[in-house]
C-alpha positions as CSV (number, residue, x, y, z in Angstrom):
1,M,14.0,128.5,30.4
2,S,12.7,131.3,32.8
3,K,14.6,132.2,35.5
4,N,13.0,134.1,38.9
5,L,14.1,137.2,39.5
6,H,14.9,139.2,42.3
7,V,12.7,142.0,40.3
8,H,9.0,142.0,40.6
9,K,6.6,144.0,38.3
10,N,5.5,147.0,40.0
11,D,8.5,147.2,42.0
12,T,9.8,150.4,42.9
13,V,13.6,150.3,41.9
14,L,17.3,152.3,41.7
15,V,19.1,152.4,38.9
16,L,22.8,151.5,39.6
17,S,24.9,152.1,36.6
18,G,24.6,153.3,33.3
19,N,23.2,156.9,31.9
20,A,20.4,156.8,34.0
21,R,22.5,155.9,37.1
22,G,20.7,157.3,40.5
23,K,17.3,157.3,38.7
24,K,14.4,155.5,40.8
25,G,11.3,154.1,38.9
26,K,8.8,151.2,38.9
27,V,9.2,148.4,37.2
28,L,6.5,148.1,33.8
29,K,7.8,144.8,32.5
30,V,9.9,142.1,33.2
31,F,11.4,139.7,30.7
32,P,12.6,136.5,32.7
33,E,13.9,134.9,29.5
34,T,16.6,137.4,28.6
35,E,16.9,138.8,32.3
36,R,16.0,142.4,31.5
37,V,13.1,144.9,32.8
38,I,11.4,148.0,31.8
39,V,11.4,150.8,34.3
40,E,9.5,153.8,33.9
41,N,11.4,156.9,32.6
42,V,14.6,155.0,32.1
43,K,16.4,154.9,29.0
44,L,14.0,156.4,26.7
45,V,14.4,155.9,23.1
46,K,12.7,157.8,19.9
47,R,11.0,155.2,17.7
48,H,9.9,156.3,14.1
49,T,6.8,154.7,13.2
50,R,4.4,154.2,10.5
51,P,1.2,155.5,10.1
52,S,-1.1,153.0,11.2
53,Q,-4.8,152.3,12.4
54,K,-3.5,152.3,15.9
55,N,-1.8,155.5,15.4
56,P,-2.9,157.2,12.3
57,Q,-0.6,160.2,12.6
58,G,2.6,158.1,12.9
59,G,6.0,160.1,13.7
60,I,8.8,159.7,16.1
61,I,7.3,157.9,19.6
62,Q,9.5,157.8,22.7
63,K,9.4,154.7,24.8
64,E,11.2,153.0,27.2
65,A,13.9,150.3,26.3
66,P,14.7,147.3,28.3
67,I,17.5,147.3,30.9
68,H,19.7,144.5,32.4
69,V,18.3,143.3,35.8
70,S,21.7,143.3,37.5
71,N,21.7,147.0,36.7
72,V,18.9,147.7,39.2
73,A,17.9,147.7,43.3
74,V,14.9,147.0,44.8
75,I,13.6,149.6,47.1
76,C,12.5,148.1,50.3
77,P,8.7,149.5,50.8
78,K,9.2,149.7,54.6
79,C,12.8,151.1,54.9
80,G,13.1,153.0,51.5
81,K,16.4,152.1,50.8
82,P,18.1,150.3,48.2
83,T,18.6,146.6,49.2
84,R,19.2,143.3,48.1
85,T,16.8,140.1,48.3
86,G,16.5,137.1,50.2
87,H,13.7,134.6,50.4
88,T,12.3,132.8,53.2
89,H,9.7,130.1,53.7
90,V,6.0,130.8,55.1
91,V,2.8,128.9,56.2
92,D,-0.3,130.6,56.2
93,S,-1.6,129.2,59.3
94,A,-5.6,129.4,58.1
95,S,-5.0,127.6,55.3
96,G,-1.7,125.7,55.6
97,K,-0.5,126.9,52.4
98,K,3.2,127.2,51.9
99,G,5.0,129.6,49.6
100,T,7.9,132.0,50.0
101,V,8.1,135.4,49.9
102,R,11.2,138.0,49.5
103,V,12.8,139.6,52.3
104,C,14.5,143.1,52.9
105,K,18.6,142.0,53.6
106,K,18.8,145.6,55.6
107,C,15.4,145.4,57.5
108,N,14.0,142.0,57.5
109,E,10.6,142.9,56.3
110,M,8.6,140.8,54.3
111,F,7.6,142.5,50.8
């Protein structure tokens, strides 16, 4: 069962807990089914890889590991503060299409 999360790909987020607490980064990937996200340069792990056609050298590579979505807060693009998000319904006046958008709880700006 897929869930809608308060975090989307390319959002800037602040890590709230764990070893990376206080770090800011961009969301690279979202996993709604497990409620996890991968944040750029947060929770780096070392992975031992065999030589392959894609990586002929092999060796130890560093990559980001997923963290739980409850441990991050979205940073509002307008006010620049970590915030909770709400949703509001909007109707496009030109085409008449309906939809929902996320809203910053601090400055009420849509993003």
